[in-house]
C-alpha positions as CSV (number, residue, x, y, z in Angstrom):
1,M,41.2,-2.2,-7.6
2,R,38.0,-1.7,-9.5
3,H,35.2,-3.8,-8.7
4,P,34.3,-6.7,-10.9
5,R,31.9,-5.8,-13.6
6,P,28.4,-6.0,-11.9
7,C,25.9,-8.5,-13.6
8,V,22.4,-7.3,-14.5
9,V,20.1,-9.2,-12.4
10,P,16.2,-8.9,-13.2
11,S,14.2,-8.4,-10.1
12,R,10.8,-6.5,-9.2
13,A,12.5,-4.1,-6.9
14,G,16.5,-3.1,-6.1
15,T,17.8,-3.5,-2.7
16,S,21.0,-1.9,-1.5
17,P,24.3,-4.3,-1.4
18,L,24.4,-3.5,2.3
19,R,20.7,-4.7,2.8
20,I,21.7,-7.9,0.9
21,T,24.8,-8.5,3.0
22,A,22.6,-8.1,6.5
23,V,19.8,-10.5,4.9
24,A,22.5,-13.3,4.3
25,T,22.9,-13.4,8.0
26,A,19.2,-14.8,8.0
27,A,19.6,-16.9,4.7
28,L,18.0,-19.8,5.8
29,A,14.9,-18.0,7.1
30,A,14.8,-16.1,3.9
31,L,14.9,-19.4,2.0
32,L,11.6,-20.6,4.1
33,A,9.9,-17.6,3.3
34,T,10.1,-18.0,-0.5
35,G,9.4,-21.9,-0.6
36,G,13.0,-22.6,-1.4
37,A,12.0,-23.6,-5.0
38,Q,14.3,-23.6,-8.1
39,A,13.5,-22.2,-11.0
40,F,12.9,-24.1,-14.1
41,E,15.8,-24.0,-16.1
42,I,15.4,-24.6,-20.0
43,D,18.5,-25.8,-21.6
44,T,19.4,-23.8,-24.9
45,G,22.7,-25.6,-25.5
46,N,24.5,-22.4,-25.5
47,P,26.4,-21.6,-22.4
48,D,26.0,-17.8,-23.0
49,I,21.9,-17.8,-23.0
50,A,20.4,-19.1,-19.9
51,I,16.4,-19.4,-19.7
52,R,14.6,-19.2,-16.6
53,W,10.8,-19.8,-16.4
54,D,9.1,-20.0,-13.1
55,N,5.5,-20.9,-12.2
56,T,4.3,-20.0,-8.9
57,V,0.8,-21.2,-8.0
58,R,-0.9,-19.9,-4.5
59,A,-4.0,-21.1,-3.3
60,N,-5.7,-19.3,0.0
61,L,-8.7,-19.9,1.8
62,A,-9.7,-17.4,4.6
63,A,-12.6,-17.4,7.1
64,R,-14.0,-14.5,9.0
65,V,-13.6,-15.0,12.8
66,E,-15.1,-12.0,14.4
67,N,-18.6,-10.8,15.2
68,R,-19.8,-8.0,13.2
69,D,-19.1,-4.7,15.2
70,D,-23.2,-3.2,15.1
71,K,-21.8,0.1,15.1
72,I,-19.8,-0.1,12.1
73,G,-22.7,-2.1,10.6
74,N,-25.3,0.9,11.3
75,T,-22.8,3.3,9.9
76,P,-24.0,4.6,6.1
77,A,-20.1,5.0,5.1
78,A,-19.0,1.7,6.1
79,D,-21.7,-1.0,6.7
80,E,-21.1,-2.7,3.3
81,G,-17.5,-4.3,3.8
82,T,-18.6,-5.5,7.5
83,W,-22.3,-7.0,6.2
84,L,-20.7,-8.5,2.9
85,F,-19.8,-11.5,5.0
86,D,-20.8,-13.1,8.3
87,Q,-18.8,-14.6,11.3
88,G,-17.6,-17.7,9.9
89,D,-18.1,-17.2,6.3
90,M,-15.3,-17.8,3.8
91,V,-14.0,-14.4,2.9
92,A,-11.3,-15.8,0.4
93,K,-11.4,-19.1,-2.0
94,R,-8.6,-17.6,-4.1
95,L,-6.3,-19.2,-6.4
96,D,-3.4,-17.4,-7.9
97,L,-0.7,-17.8,-10.5
98,L,2.3,-15.9,-11.1
99,S,4.4,-16.9,-14.5
100,E,7.9,-15.4,-14.7
101,L,10.4,-15.6,-17.7
102,D,13.8,-14.3,-17.6
103,V,16.0,-14.6,-20.8
104,I,19.8,-13.7,-20.2
105,Y,22.8,-13.4,-22.4
106,K,26.2,-13.5,-21.3
107,K,24.9,-12.5,-17.6
108,R,24.7,-9.0,-18.6
109,Y,21.8,-8.6,-21.0
110,G,18.6,-10.0,-21.4
111,A,14.9,-9.3,-20.8
112,R,12.0,-10.3,-18.3
113,I,8.2,-10.9,-18.4
114,S,5.7,-12.0,-15.8
115,G,2.1,-12.0,-15.5
116,A,-0.5,-13.0,-12.5
117,G,-3.6,-14.6,-12.8
118,W,-6.6,-15.0,-10.4
119,F,-9.8,-16.2,-9.4
120,D,-12.0,-15.9,-5.9
121,A,-15.0,-18.0,-5.6
122,A,-15.9,-16.2,-2.4
123,Y,-17.0,-13.2,-4.4
124,G,-20.0,-13.1,-6.5
125,S,-21.5,-10.2,-8.6
126,N,-23.1,-8.6,-5.5
127,G,-22.3,-6.6,-2.6
128,R,-24.2,-6.5,0.7
129,S,-25.5,-3.8,2.7
130,N,-27.1,-3.2,5.9
131,P,-30.4,-5.4,5.4
132,N,-32.4,-2.7,7.6
133,P,-33.8,0.5,6.5
134,P,-32.6,3.1,5.7
135,L,-29.1,1.7,5.1
136,S,-30.7,-1.1,2.8
137,Q,-31.9,1.4,0.5
138,I,-28.8,3.3,-0.3
139,P,-25.8,0.9,-1.2
140,S,-22.8,2.3,-2.7
141,Y,-23.1,0.2,-5.9
142,I,-26.5,0.5,-7.4
143,N,-28.5,-2.4,-6.9
144,N,-25.6,-3.5,-4.8
145,V,-24.3,-5.0,-8.0
146,F,-20.4,-4.9,-8.0
147,S,-18.8,-2.5,-11.0
148,S,-16.7,-4.0,-13.6
149,T,-13.5,-2.9,-11.7
150,T,-14.5,-4.7,-8.1
151,K,-15.7,-7.7,-10.0
152,R,-12.5,-8.3,-12.2
153,L,-9.9,-7.7,-9.5
154,Y,-11.8,-9.5,-6.6
155,R,-13.6,-12.3,-8.1
156,G,-12.0,-12.8,-11.4
157,A,-11.1,-14.8,-13.5
158,S,-8.7,-12.1,-14.7
159,G,-5.2,-11.4,-15.1
160,E,-2.8,-8.8,-16.0
161,L,0.9,-8.0,-17.1
162,L,3.6,-7.2,-14.5
163,D,7.4,-7.1,-15.5
164,A,7.9,-6.6,-19.2
165,F,11.8,-5.1,-19.7
166,V,14.9,-5.6,-21.3
167,F,18.2,-4.7,-19.5
168,G,21.8,-4.6,-20.5
169,G,24.8,-2.9,-19.9
170,V,27.9,-1.4,-21.5
171,D,31.6,0.1,-20.2
172,L,32.0,3.9,-20.7
173,G,35.6,4.2,-20.1
174,D,36.0,2.4,-17.0
175,V,32.7,3.1,-15.8
176,P,30.1,0.0,-16.1
177,V,26.5,1.4,-17.1
178,N,23.3,-0.8,-16.4
179,A,20.1,-0.1,-17.6
180,K,16.5,-1.1,-18.0
181,A,13.9,-0.4,-20.3
182,G,9.8,-1.1,-19.8
183,R,7.6,-2.0,-16.9
184,H,9.5,-2.7,-13.9
185,T,10.1,-1.6,-10.2
186,I,12.9,0.5,-8.4
187,Y,12.8,1.4,-4.9
188,W,15.6,3.4,-3.3
189,G,16.5,4.1,0.3
190,E,16.1,1.8,3.3
191,S,12.5,1.4,4.2
192,V,11.5,-2.1,4.9
193,Y,8.0,-2.1,5.9
194,L,4.5,-0.4,4.8
195,G,4.5,2.1,7.6
196,G,8.3,3.3,7.0
197,H,7.8,3.5,3.0
198,L,4.8,6.0,3.4
199,H,7.7,8.4,5.1
200,S,10.3,7.1,2.8
201,V,12.7,8.5,0.0
202,S,10.8,5.9,-2.1
203,Y,7.4,7.3,-1.3
204,A,5.1,6.9,-4.6
205,Q,8.5,5.7,-6.6
206,S,5.9,2.8,-7.4
207,P,2.1,2.1,-6.8
208,L,1.5,0.2,-4.2
209,D,-0.6,-2.9,-3.8
210,L,-2.5,-2.1,-0.7
211,Q,-5.3,-4.6,-1.7
212,K,-2.4,-7.3,-0.9
213,G,-1.2,-5.4,2.1
214,F,-4.4,-5.0,3.7
215,A,-5.0,-8.7,3.2
216,T,-1.2,-9.8,4.6
217,P,-0.1,-7.1,7.1
218,G,3.6,-7.4,7.8
219,T,4.5,-8.2,4.0
220,E,7.9,-6.2,3.4
221,V,7.0,-3.3,1.2
222,K,9.0,-4.4,-1.7
223,E,6.8,-7.3,-2.3
224,L,3.5,-4.4,-2.5
225,F,5.3,-2.5,-5.4
226,R,3.7,-2.7,-8.7
227,P,5.9,-2.2,-12.0
228,L,5.6,1.1,-14.4
229,N,6.8,1.5,-17.8
230,Q,10.0,3.6,-17.1
231,L,14.0,3.9,-17.7
232,S,16.4,3.3,-15.3
233,A,20.1,3.1,-15.1
234,Q,23.1,2.9,-12.7
235,A,26.9,3.9,-13.2
236,Q,29.6,2.6,-11.0
237,I,31.6,5.9,-10.9
238,T,34.4,4.6,-8.7
239,D,34.6,1.9,-6.2
240,T,33.0,3.7,-3.5
241,L,30.3,5.9,-5.6
242,S,27.5,4.9,-7.6
243,L,24.7,6.8,-9.5
244,A,21.4,6.2,-10.3
245,G,18.6,7.5,-12.4
246,Q,14.9,7.0,-13.1
247,Y,12.3,8.5,-15.8
248,L,8.9,7.2,-15.7
249,L,6.9,6.7,-18.9
250,E,3.5,5.8,-17.0
251,W,1.5,6.4,-14.1
252,E,-0.6,4.6,-12.2
253,P,-2.4,4.8,-8.9
254,A,-2.2,2.7,-5.8
255,R,-4.3,-0.7,-5.9
256,F,-6.9,-0.1,-3.1
257,P,-9.0,-2.0,-1.1
258,E,-12.5,-1.1,-2.9
259,G,-15.3,0.0,-1.2
260,G,-17.9,-2.6,-0.3
261,T,-15.3,-5.5,-0.4
262,Y,-14.3,-7.3,3.0
263,L,-11.5,-5.2,3.6
264,G,-12.6,-1.8,2.2
265,P,-12.4,0.5,4.9
266,V,-15.2,2.9,3.6
267,D,-17.9,2.0,1.1
268,F,-17.5,5.0,-1.4
269,A,-13.8,4.8,-2.1
270,F,-11.9,4.2,-4.6
271,N,-12.2,3.0,-8.3
272,G,-15.1,0.8,-7.8
273,P,-18.4,2.2,-6.0
274,D,-21.0,4.3,-7.9
275,R,-21.7,6.9,-5.2
276,F,-21.9,8.0,-1.5
277,L,-25.2,8.0,-0.1
278,V,-26.5,8.9,3.1
279,A,-30.1,9.0,3.1
280,N,-32.9,8.8,0.4
281,L,-35.5,11.4,0.5
282,P,-39.1,10.2,1.6
283,N,-41.4,9.3,-1.2
284,N,-43.5,12.0,-0.4
285,P,-45.6,13.6,-3.2
286,A,-45.2,16.7,-1.6
287,L,-41.6,16.4,-2.3
288,G,-42.5,16.8,-6.0
289,P,-39.3,15.6,-8.2
290,L,-37.2,15.4,-4.8
291,A,-39.2,12.5,-3.8
292,G,-37.1,9.4,-3.5
293,Q,-34.2,11.0,-4.5
294,G,-30.8,10.2,-3.3
295,V,-28.9,12.6,-0.5
296,G,-25.0,12.5,-1.1
297,F,-22.6,12.4,-4.0
298,T,-22.3,10.4,-7.4
299,R,-18.6,9.2,-7.7
300,G,-16.9,10.9,-11.0
301,N,-13.8,9.8,-12.9
302,A,-10.6,10.1,-11.3
303,A,-8.4,13.2,-11.9
304,E,-5.0,12.0,-12.9
305,P,-1.7,13.5,-13.5
306,K,0.3,13.4,-16.9
307,Q,1.4,9.9,-17.7
308,R,5.0,10.7,-18.0
309,G,7.6,13.0,-16.5
310,E,8.4,11.9,-13.1
311,W,12.1,11.6,-12.6
312,G,14.8,11.1,-9.9
313,L,18.4,10.8,-8.9
314,A,20.3,8.9,-6.6
315,A,24.1,8.5,-5.4
316,R,25.2,5.9,-3.1
317,W,28.7,6.2,-1.3
318,T,30.6,3.8,0.7
319,P,33.3,5.6,2.1
320,E,36.3,4.4,4.5
321,L,35.2,6.4,7.2
322,L,31.7,4.4,7.5
323,D,33.6,1.1,7.7
324,G,31.2,-0.6,4.9
325,G,28.7,1.2,5.3
326,T,26.7,3.3,2.7
327,A,25.6,6.8,2.6
328,G,22.9,7.8,0.1
329,L,21.7,11.2,-1.7
330,Y,18.1,11.5,-3.6
331,Y,16.2,13.8,-5.5
332,R,12.7,13.1,-6.7
333,D,10.0,15.0,-8.9
334,F,7.0,12.8,-8.7
335,A,3.3,12.6,-8.9
336,D,1.0,11.0,-5.8
337,K,-0.3,7.7,-6.0
338,L,-2.8,8.3,-3.1
339,P,-5.8,10.6,-3.6
340,Q,-7.5,13.4,-1.8
341,A,-11.1,12.6,-2.1
342,L,-12.9,16.1,-2.9
343,A,-16.6,17.0,-4.0
344,T,-16.1,19.0,-7.2
345,K,-19.7,19.6,-8.4
346,V,-22.7,20.2,-5.6
347,T,-26.3,20.6,-6.4
348,L,-28.4,21.4,-3.3
349,S,-32.0,21.1,-2.9
350,P,-34.6,23.6,-1.9
351,A,-34.6,24.1,2.0
352,L,-36.5,21.0,3.4
353,P,-38.2,20.9,7.2
354,G,-36.1,20.2,9.7
355,V,-32.9,19.2,7.4
356,G,-32.1,22.4,5.4
357,R,-30.5,22.2,2.1
358,V,-28.9,18.6,1.0
359,P,-26.6,17.8,-1.5
360,L,-28.6,15.7,-4.5
361,A,-26.5,12.9,-5.8
362,S,-28.2,13.5,-9.3
363,G,-26.5,16.4,-9.4
364,S,-23.5,16.5,-7.2
365,E,-19.8,14.5,-7.6
366,Y,-17.0,13.7,-6.0
367,N,-13.9,12.5,-7.5
368,M,-10.2,10.9,-6.7
369,I,-7.7,13.8,-7.0
370,Y,-3.9,12.9,-7.9
371,A,-1.3,15.5,-7.7
372,D,1.8,16.2,-9.2
373,R,5.0,18.6,-9.3
374,I,6.0,17.0,-5.9
375,Q,9.7,17.6,-5.1
376,L,11.7,15.4,-2.4
377,L,15.2,15.7,-1.4
378,G,16.5,12.9,1.1
379,A,19.5,11.3,2.6
380,S,20.1,7.9,4.1
381,I,22.6,5.7,5.9
382,A,23.1,2.1,6.3
383,K,25.7,0.2,8.3
384,N,26.1,-3.6,9.5
385,I,26.6,-3.6,13.4
386,G,27.5,-7.1,14.2
387,S,25.1,-9.1,12.9
388,V,22.3,-6.5,12.7
389,S,21.9,-4.2,9.4
390,A,20.8,-0.5,10.9
391,S,19.8,2.3,8.5
392,A,18.0,5.9,8.8
393,E,16.6,8.2,6.4
394,I,15.4,11.5,6.5
395,S,13.7,13.5,3.7
396,Y,11.7,16.8,2.9
397,R,9.0,17.1,0.6
398,K,7.8,20.0,-1.1
399,N,4.3,20.6,-2.7
400,M,3.0,17.3,-1.0
401,P,-0.7,16.8,-0.9
402,L,-1.9,16.6,2.8
403,N,-4.8,15.0,4.6
404,S,-7.9,16.9,3.1
405,Q,-11.4,16.8,4.6
406,I,-13.0,13.8,3.3
407,L,-15.4,15.1,0.6
408,G,-14.5,18.8,1.1
409,V,-16.1,21.0,-1.2
410,A,-13.7,22.1,-4.2
411,P,-16.0,23.4,-6.7
412,G,-14.6,22.1,-10.6
413,L,-12.1,19.5,-11.5
414,P,-8.2,21.0,-10.9
415,E,-6.1,21.2,-13.9
416,Q,-4.2,17.9,-14.7
417,G,-1.8,17.1,-12.0
418,E,-3.2,20.1,-9.7
419,T,-5.6,20.0,-6.7
420,K,-7.7,22.5,-4.7
421,G,-7.1,20.2,-1.9
422,P,-4.3,21.3,1.0
423,R,-0.8,20.9,-0.1
424,G,2.4,21.8,2.1
425,N,5.7,21.0,3.0
426,T,6.7,18.0,5.0
427,W,9.7,16.4,7.0
428,H,10.0,12.7,7.2
429,G,12.1,10.0,8.4
430,L,12.5,6.5,9.7
431,V,15.2,4.4,11.5
432,N,15.2,0.6,11.2
433,M,17.1,-2.4,12.0
434,L,17.3,-6.4,10.7
435,G,18.8,-9.1,12.2
436,A,19.1,-12.7,13.2
437,I,19.3,-14.8,16.2
438,A,21.4,-18.0,16.4
439,K,20.0,-21.1,18.3
440,T,18.5,-20.8,21.7
441,P,16.6,-23.1,24.2
442,L,13.3,-21.8,22.5
443,F,14.2,-22.1,18.6
444,D,16.7,-23.2,16.3
445,A,16.9,-19.7,14.6
446,A,15.1,-16.2,14.2
447,T,15.0,-13.3,12.3
448,F,13.5,-9.9,13.5
449,G,12.8,-6.3,12.1
450,A,11.9,-3.2,13.8
451,E,11.1,0.2,12.1
452,L,10.1,3.6,13.9
453,Q,8.7,6.1,11.5
454,W,8.3,9.6,11.8
455,M,6.8,12.8,10.1
456,H,6.6,16.9,11.0
457,L,4.5,19.3,9.0
458,D,6.6,22.3,7.9
459,K,3.8,24.5,6.8
460,V,0.6,24.2,4.6
461,T,1.1,26.4,1.5
462,S,-2.2,26.0,-0.3
463,G,-5.6,24.6,0.0
464,E,-5.9,25.4,4.0
465,T,-9.6,25.7,4.2
466,L,-9.7,21.9,3.3
467,F,-6.8,20.6,5.3
468,N,-8.1,18.2,7.7
469,G,-5.5,19.2,10.9
470,V,-6.1,20.1,14.4
471,G,-6.8,24.2,14.4
472,Y,-8.0,24.3,10.6
473,A,-11.6,25.0,9.1
474,P,-12.7,21.2,8.8
475,C,-11.6,20.3,12.4
476,A,-13.0,24.3,13.8
477,A,-16.0,24.1,16.4
478,V,-19.2,25.0,14.1
479,G,-22.4,26.2,16.1
480,T,-23.1,24.2,19.0
481,A,-20.5,21.4,18.2
482,P,-17.1,21.7,19.7
483,A,-13.8,21.6,17.9
484,K,-12.4,18.3,16.7
485,G,-9.0,16.8,17.6
486,K,-6.6,14.1,17.5
487,W,-9.3,11.3,18.2
488,D,-11.5,12.4,15.4
489,G,-8.8,11.9,12.7
490,C,-7.6,15.3,12.5
491,A,-3.7,15.7,12.0
492,T,-1.3,16.8,14.2
493,S,1.9,18.7,13.7
494,S,3.9,15.5,14.2
495,Y,3.4,11.9,13.9
496,V,5.5,8.6,15.2
497,G,4.6,4.9,14.6
498,T,6.2,1.6,14.5
499,S,6.5,-1.6,12.7
500,L,7.7,-5.0,14.5
501,A,8.2,-8.4,13.2
502,F,9.7,-11.4,14.6
503,T,9.9,-15.1,13.2
504,P,11.3,-18.1,15.2
505,T,12.3,-20.9,13.3
506,W,12.7,-24.8,13.8
507,F,14.4,-27.0,11.5
508,Q,13.3,-30.6,10.5
509,V,10.3,-30.8,13.2
510,L,9.5,-33.8,10.9
511,P,11.4,-35.7,8.3
512,G,11.6,-32.5,5.5
513,V,9.5,-30.2,7.4
514,D,11.0,-26.9,8.7
515,L,8.1,-24.8,10.8
516,S,8.4,-20.9,11.8
517,A,6.1,-18.7,13.3
518,P,6.0,-15.1,11.7
519,M,4.4,-12.4,13.9
520,S,4.2,-8.8,12.8
521,Y,2.5,-5.7,14.6
522,A,2.3,-2.3,13.2
523,V,0.9,1.0,15.2
524,G,1.0,4.6,15.3
525,L,2.3,5.6,18.6
526,K,1.7,9.4,18.8
527,G,0.0,11.8,16.8
528,N,-1.7,11.8,13.4
529,A,0.3,12.2,10.2
530,A,-0.7,15.1,8.0
531,V,-0.4,13.2,4.6
532,T,-3.1,10.6,3.3
533,F,-2.7,7.1,5.1
534,G,0.6,8.2,7.0
535,G,-0.5,6.8,10.2
536,N,-2.8,7.6,13.3
537,Q,-2.3,7.1,17.0
538,G,-3.6,3.6,18.1
539,L,-4.2,3.0,14.3
540,G,-2.5,-0.5,13.2
541,N,-2.7,-4.4,12.5
542,Y,-1.2,-7.5,13.5
543,T,-0.6,-11.0,12.5
544,L,0.1,-14.2,14.2
545,G,1.1,-17.2,12.1
546,L,2.4,-20.7,11.6
547,S,4.2,-21.9,8.8
548,A,5.7,-24.9,7.3
549,D,8.3,-25.5,4.6
550,V,7.6,-28.9,2.9
551,Q,10.8,-30.2,1.3
552,Q,12.1,-26.7,0.2
553,K,9.0,-27.0,-2.2
554,Y,6.0,-26.4,-0.4
555,R,4.9,-23.7,1.6
556,F,2.1,-23.7,3.9
557,D,1.0,-20.8,6.0
558,L,-1.8,-20.2,8.6
559,K,-2.4,-17.0,9.9
560,Y,-4.7,-15.1,12.2
561,V,-4.7,-10.9,11.0
562,D,-6.4,-8.2,12.9
563,F,-6.8,-4.9,12.9
564,V,-6.7,-1.9,16.0
565,G,-7.9,1.7,15.9
566,H,-10.3,3.9,18.2
567,Y,-13.6,5.6,16.9
568,K,-16.3,7.6,18.7
569,D,-20.3,6.7,18.7
570,N,-23.3,7.7,19.5
571,G,-24.6,4.3,20.8
572,T,-25.9,3.5,17.6
573,S,-23.4,4.3,14.8
574,V,-19.6,5.4,14.4
575,T,-19.3,9.2,14.8
576,A,-15.6,9.7,13.9
577,V,-12.8,7.6,13.4
578,N,-9.0,8.2,13.7
579,G,-8.1,6.7,10.6
580,F,-10.1,5.0,7.8
581,T,-8.8,1.5,8.7
582,T,-10.4,1.7,12.2
583,Y,-13.6,0.5,10.4
584,L,-11.6,-2.9,10.1
585,V,-11.5,-3.5,13.7
586,D,-14.1,-6.2,13.4
587,R,-13.0,-7.7,10.5
588,G,-10.4,-10.5,12.0
589,F,-9.8,-13.4,9.8
590,V,-7.8,-16.7,9.4
591,S,-6.1,-17.8,6.6
592,L,-4.6,-20.9,5.1
593,T,-2.4,-20.7,1.9
594,F,-0.7,-23.1,0.3
595,K,2.2,-22.0,-2.3
596,T,4.6,-23.9,-4.7
597,T,6.7,-22.8,-7.7
598,F,7.8,-25.2,-10.6
């Protein structure tokens, strides 16, 4: 017998039916995670029309609890983030509003629109660099004044449109087809956490809000997706087979923690800072017009791919032989949402005594380069084993942008969607499990999640002179300097990382109050990934929290967030890091968040 006609429910992201079944085993914990608030229903007087209007208010206070690491603070590429706030300072005094409106007709047609607004009183108009010369004279923002981009995203007050789409369904013979058009998110496959997503079949299917991801480690990746204007559809071909397609009408990069902000790992990236300076030439009249000029690069506009043309197809199959399990096949042609940072213009000074020729910021430029024409072929399998939902993925990416030498010299902007940086073919995989634990002497209930990520570099196909990998030019010995290795941030042939989460819950600790203690840990276990932000050995983050759900309407979260990583130093400043977020190891903070929906 054919399954009942599916109802199209608007959402920020798609989740496989098997995953929904698995999460249902931990429904109460999920209720706690969302605060349990009910949507505001508007009575239309027509039983065929349902209107819901949600408004979620979130207030967040956060304070830095770690001392500044002087070696990081003395590093020209990373001093501003750690100097912006001192230990004990409030690093967030933020108020957010999320408003969501859903209109549904006969449970199959309708529209959704949502938007967000924010303001953060912890941020002003100015950044802050190391106050000691020479670093005080070379901030990445001119006169230490934040760019309009950084001020809008961090201080506000500002806002943005999120979802804005219509949806509906038709029956083509016996085949129900449901479609969406407009700004929405779609994700395929089985990844759960950010580390897994970066090696998933859903990689770059939507841009990520890494600004939020860095501030709230352990957040499920579906909460970090940002909607794009697109067309998507799904058809239930048979009782056991469904097909889905996606065609994007808009491209947008991931949203990054901007340089010079508290969680910005390096000062010169991404879309906010004005430049990357390492020094100023002396104000010596003997230097003539070179006197006082900045040594480094000015940030130019990003080189972006076309706004439309990304597409993908997916098939999901639930055969009897899998006993309720689901297998998936995927093909995607897409553009990257993470950049390579390359120097596209270099103007060198005349030879200077004891220094040689140096790049002058007034005539040198770097850009964020985003490449397209990446092909992905992947497969997945998911199955419930008792109360545990287990899944696995494997995928192959062709023409994938690789980890490039930071500010490697690649003269001239590339053609749209191209890059002069390295590309190659890569294998990616993950396995994960989600589950629930019943009452024990220690807690009333608990949920857990674990994900293992893996990647392997098949081959470098272009731009190998800029590939930041062991044995390649950027990591090779130069003069008396030895070759660089894994702990210098050079990519290795393979990488393995993990993400773990555990949340015990205690019911009715006070009348109407349920208590939980969410914990998460993510770290690279072995090797360095060959793709941008793909992971590095020893690089990671963790959170320890305590959450209270009051009357299933008000949510309070107290969390400690910190980062781990390895760097090398010369006794004064950092000389090498194994992954950019190593610069955040002194940025531990405590946050208190209140959230309610009405």
